[in-house]
C-alpha positions in Angstrom: 60.6 63.7 114.2 60.7 67.7 114.0 64.2 69.0 113.4 65.6 70.8 116.5 65.3 74.6 116.7 68.3 76.9 117.1 67.9 80.4 118.6 70.6 82.6 117.6 71.2 86.0 119.4 73.7 88.6 118.1 75.1 90.7 121.1 77.6 93.5 121.6 78.0 95.0 125.1 74.8 93.9 126.3 75.8 92.7 129.8 72.8 94.5 131.4 70.2 92.9 129.2 71.4 89.7 127.7 70.7 87.6 130.8 67.0 88.6 130.8 66.7 88.0 127.1 68.2 84.6 127.3 66.1 83.5 130.2 62.9 84.6 128.4 63.7 82.8 125.2 64.6 79.6 127.2 61.1 79.8 128.9 59.3 80.3 125.5 61.5 77.6 123.7 62.5 75.1 126.4 63.7 72.6 123.7 65.8 74.8 121.6 69.5 75.3 121.7 70.3 79.0 122.5 73.5 80.3 120.9 74.8 83.8 121.6 77.1 85.3 119.0 79.1 87.6 121.1 80.6 90.3 118.6 83.7 91.4 120.5 82.0 92.6 123.6 84.1 94.8 125.9 82.0 94.0 128.9 80.7 90.8 130.5 78.1 89.9 127.9 79.6 86.5 127.3 79.7 85.7 130.9 76.1 86.7 131.6 74.8 84.9 128.6 76.5 81.6 129.7 75.1 82.2 133.5 71.6 82.4 132.0 72.2 79.1 130.2 73.3 80.1 126.6 76.1 78.7 124.6 78.4 81.6 123.5 80.4 82.0 120.5 83.1 84.5 121.4 84.2 86.4 118.2 86.2 89.4 117.3 84.5 92.8 116.8 83.5 92.5 113.1 79.7 93.4 113.0 76.3 92.0 113.4 76.1 90.1 110.0 79.6 88.6 110.4 79.0 87.5 113.9 75.7 85.8 113.0 77.4 84.1 110.1 80.3 82.6 112.0 78.1 81.6 114.9 75.6 79.9 112.7 78.3 77.4 111.5 78.2 75.8 115.1 74.4 75.4 115.1 72.8 72.1 114.3 70.7 71.8 111.0 67.1 72.7 111.2 65.1 75.9 111.6 66.6 79.0 113.0 65.2 81.8 115.0 67.1 85.1 115.1 66.6 87.6 117.9 68.2 90.9 119.1 69.8 91.0 122.5 67.4 93.7 123.9 64.2 91.9 122.9 61.1 91.9 124.9 58.0 89.9 123.7 56.8 86.8 122.4 58.3 85.2 119.0 56.4 81.9 118.9 54.1 83.3 116.2 56.9 83.3 113.8 57.3 79.5 113.9 53.6 78.6 113.5 53.1 79.5 110.0 54.4 78.0 106.7 56.8 80.7 105.8 60.3 80.1 104.8 61.3 83.5 106.2 59.1 84.9 108.8 59.8 88.6 109.9 58.5 90.2 113.0 57.0 93.7 112.6 56.5 95.7 115.7 52.9 96.6 116.3 53.7 99.9 117.8 56.6 102.2 116.8 59.3 102.8 119.5 61.6 105.7 119.1 63.5 106.0 115.7 64.3 108.9 113.6 62.5 110.3 110.6 62.3 106.9 108.8 65.0 107.6 106.2 67.1 104.4 106.7 64.0 102.2 106.9 62.5 103.9 103.9 65.6 103.4 101.9 65.7 99.8 103.1 62.2 99.2 101.7 63.1 100.7 98.4 66.3 98.6 98.1 64.5 95.5 98.8 61.8 96.3 96.4 64.2 97.2 93.6 66.3 94.1 94.1 63.6 91.4 94.6 60.1 92.9 94.1 59.1 92.2 97.7 57.2 95.0 99.4 58.6 95.0 103.0 56.9 96.8 105.8 59.8 96.0 108.5 63.0 95.6 106.5 65.3 96.1 109.4 63.7 93.8 112.0 66.2 91.5 113.5 63.6 89.0 114.8 63.2 86.3 112.0 62.6 82.7 111.7 64.2 80.9 108.9 63.5 77.3 107.6 66.4 75.1 106.7 66.1 76.0 103.0 66.1 79.6 104.0 69.3 79.1 105.9 70.9 77.5 103.0 69.9 80.4 100.9 70.7 83.4 103.0 73.9 82.3 104.8 76.5 83.5 104.9 74.7 86.9 105.7 75.7 90.3 104.4 78.0 92.1 106.8 77.0 94.6 109.5 73.4 96.0 109.8 72.8 95.2 106.1 72.3 91.6 106.9 68.5 91.7 107.3 67.9 93.7 104.1 70.1 91.3 102.1 68.4 88.2 103.7 64.9 89.4 102.5 66.3 90.0 98.9 67.9 86.7 98.9 64.9 84.8 100.1 62.5 86.6 97.8 64.7 86.3 94.8 65.0 82.5 95.5 61.1 82.1 95.5 60.7 81.2 99.1 57.7 82.2 101.1 58.4 85.5 102.9 56.0 86.7 105.5 55.7 89.6 108.0 53.8 89.2 111.3 52.7 92.0 113.3 53.8 91.2 117.0 53.5 93.1 120.3 57.2 93.5 120.8 59.5 95.9 122.6 63.3 96.7 122.4 65.8 99.2 123.4 65.2 101.9 120.6 67.4 104.7 119.5 66.1 108.3 119.5 66.7 111.5 117.6 70.0 112.2 119.3 73.6 112.0 117.9 73.9 108.3 118.9 70.6 107.4 117.3 71.4 109.4 114.1 74.9 107.7 114.0 73.4 104.1 114.3 70.8 104.7 111.7 73.5 106.3 109.4 75.4 103.0 109.8 72.3 101.1 109.1 71.7 103.0 105.9 75.4 102.7 104.6 75.5 98.8 105.4 72.1 98.3 103.7 73.3 100.1 100.5 76.6 98.1 100.6 74.7 94.9 101.2 72.6 95.3 98.0 75.6 95.6 95.7 77.7 92.8 94.4 79.4 90.5 97.0 81.9 87.7 97.3 83.3 85.4 99.9 86.6 86.1 101.5 89.2 83.5 102.9 86.9 82.8 106.0 83.8 82.4 103.9 82.4 85.8 105.1 80.1 87.5 102.5 81.4 90.9 101.8 80.5 93.8 99.5 82.9 94.3 96.5 83.9 98.0 96.6 87.2 97.9 94.8 85.6 99.5 91.7 85.4 102.7 93.8 89.1 103.2 93.1 88.1 104.3 89.6 86.8 107.4 91.2 90.1 108.4 92.7 93.2 109.9 91.2 91.7 113.3 90.4 95.2 114.9 90.0 96.4 112.0 87.8 96.8 112.4 84.1 93.5 111.9 82.3 94.8 108.9 80.2 96.0 107.2 83.5 92.7 107.6 85.2 90.8 106.2 82.2 93.3 103.2 82.0 92.8 102.5 85.8 89.1 102.8 85.4 89.1 100.2 82.6 91.3 97.9 84.6 88.9 98.2 87.5 85.9 97.2 85.3 87.9 94.1 83.9 88.6 93.2 87.5 84.9 93.7 88.5 83.9 91.4 85.6 86.3 88.8 87.0 84.9 89.2 90.4 81.3 88.7 89.3 81.6 85.9 86.7 84.9 84.2 87.2 85.1 80.4 87.3 87.3 78.2 89.6 90.4 78.9 87.7 93.3 80.4 89.3 96.7 81.6 87.8 97.6 82.2 84.2 98.0 78.6 83.2 94.6 77.5 84.4 92.9 80.4 82.4 95.0 79.5 79.3 93.9 76.0 79.6 90.2 76.9 80.3 90.1 79.3 77.2 87.5 82.0 77.3 87.3 83.1 80.9 87.1 86.5 82.6 90.7 85.8 83.7 91.8 85.5 80.1 89.9 88.7 79.4 92.0 90.5 82.0 95.2 88.9 80.8 94.5 90.4 77.4 92.7 93.6 78.3 95.0 95.0 81.0 98.1 95.3 78.8 95.9 97.0 76.1 94.8 99.5 78.5 98.3 99.8 80.0 99.7 100.6 76.6 97.1 103.2 76.0 98.1 104.8 79.4 101.9 104.7 79.1 102.4 104.7 75.3 105.4 102.4 75.7 105.7 98.7 75.6 108.1 98.4 78.6 105.6 100.7 80.6 102.6 98.7 79.6 104.5 95.5 80.7 105.4 97.1 84.0 101.9 98.2 84.7 100.4 94.9 83.7 102.8 92.8 85.9 102.2 95.2 88.9 98.4 95.0 88.5 98.7 91.2 88.6 101.3 91.3 91.5 99.1 93.2 93.8 96.2 90.8 93.0 98.2 88.0 93.9 98.8 89.6 97.4 95.2 90.3 98.0 94.3 87.1 99.9 94.0 88.6 103.4 92.2 91.8 104.7 94.2 94.9 104.4 97.3 93.4 102.6 96.9 94.8 99.3 96.0 98.3 100.6 99.1 98.3 102.9 101.5 97.2 100.0 99.9 100.0 97.8 100.2 102.8 100.5 103.7 101.9 101.2 104.6 101.9 97.4 102.7 105.2 96.9 104.6 106.9 99.8 108.0 106.2 97.9 106.9 107.2 94.4 105.9 110.4 92.8 103.4 110.9 90.1 99.9 109.2 89.9 100.4 106.7 92.8 100.0 109.5 95.4 96.9 110.8 93.6 95.0 107.5 94.5 96.3 107.4 98.1 93.1 109.1 99.5 90.7 106.5 98.2 93.0 103.7 99.5 93.1 105.4 103.0 89.2 105.6 102.8 88.9 101.8 102.1 91.5 100.5 104.3 89.6 100.3 107.7 86.6 98.6 106.0 88.9 96.2 104.4 90.9 95.5 107.5 87.8 95.0 109.6 86.3 92.6 106.9 83.4 95.0 106.2 84.1 95.0 102.5 86.5 93.5 99.9 88.7 95.1 97.2 88.2 92.1 95.0 90.0 91.8 91.7 88.6 95.3 90.6 90.4 97.1 93.5 93.5 95.2 93.6 94.2 95.1 89.9 93.5 98.9 89.7 95.6 99.8 92.6 98.4 97.5 91.3 98.1 99.3 88.0 98.3 102.8 89.8 101.7 101.5 91.4 102.8 100.6 88.0 102.2 104.0 86.6 104.0 105.3 89.6 107.0 103.2 88.8 106.9 104.4 85.2 107.0 108.0 86.5 109.5 107.4 89.1 112.1 104.9 87.9 114.9 105.3 85.3 114.8 102.9 82.4 117.2 100.5 84.3 115.1 100.8 87.3 112.0 99.9 85.3 113.8 96.9 83.7 114.7 95.7 87.3 111.1 96.2 88.5 109.8 94.1 85.5 112.2 91.3 86.2 111.1 91.4 90.0 107.5 91.4 89.1 107.8 88.6 86.5 109.6 86.6 89.2 106.8 87.3 91.7 104.2 86.1 89.1 106.1 82.9 88.4 106.4 82.3 92.1 102.8 82.8 92.5 102.0 80.1 90.0 103.7 77.6 92.0 103.6 78.8 95.6 101.3 80.6 98.0 102.7 84.0 98.5 100.3 84.5 101.5 101.8 81.6 103.2 105.4 83.0 102.6 104.3 86.3 104.2 102.7 84.5 107.2 105.8 82.6 107.8 108.2 85.6 107.7 108.2 87.2 111.1 108.6 90.7 110.3 106.3 90.5 107.3 103.7 88.5 109.3 103.6 91.2 112.0 102.9 94.0 109.4 100.5 91.8 107.7 98.4 91.4 110.8 98.7 95.0 112.0 95.3 96.7 112.1 93.1 93.6 112.0 90.7 92.9 114.8 91.9 89.4 115.3 
């Protein structure tokens, strides 16, 4: 018996079109389950989809890739057909071949800009996987069960299709493109259209870099290493130290094992966490030129990393600390402000690279701002925080404390 087909449609503010799309898909695939991922619509998209016969996953406004990822978890095992909410045309040929990932290419071009976003997406796919894509941004795709297991969770936003093709091709799956007579609501050469394609381009670039899964299992780009590009007004030795700490954190992001906490890393021996534990103090000593300063910077780097378990949390703590300190901390505030909205909306992640680096920046700010006695008190407090983090979840403590819980949730879309 063939596995049941699930059709998954990502939709945002598509009240005027989603009913027609759902009805057409139900006529073409009468035995399939139709699931609409409502990405935080501000209109009656969800109600219109349900009226047309679809099951709807109501989600906060996060982005296309995140919406598809969260909704896919509620779908039965088996082949998956992805479709855009404004689609017009026949998709059955995507399911008739032997491809693991079948992608619909539009026979006739509709609207669009100058081809910059699409051309860049082609080059990214070619560079990362060797596959030569003709239609890298098409949202009309059929995935076998093995392709689902390989590609999900998807990359966020409009980068989901580009990274999906890369993942399938690199896994050795059969990827095919089919020319189909499809139509959709295209964007033109106007401000709205250029903004949309600009977002596509940015999302595609981010999706092709290193990624990791956050607390909800969403797959997000790791952008914390960008902290190393900040701090132009900070002393050169501080900038070099922070950049080195960011690189150590990035190594831990990319190659870390299941170990968590100092004790686990010490028991495991040679781990990227152990490399950080040894490397950060050395870099901090080079930056502060004092043992007490190096200890303060190291503990601060670890402390902010311990707090970075929910979107925006580490950046809020950093910005609050930077506002109270003089010296290098304020020099890195602009890069933190730039990253904050992406982190809060679960579009990107700081990872250890960003949280360790920004924590170290706060440590350098403390060295510049505190007296010797103040530094000793800060060291004691951070040491206590580190010990507490070995035995308790700091995130749970924050979430159970009313005032801190409110500040912690502030700015998140859910």
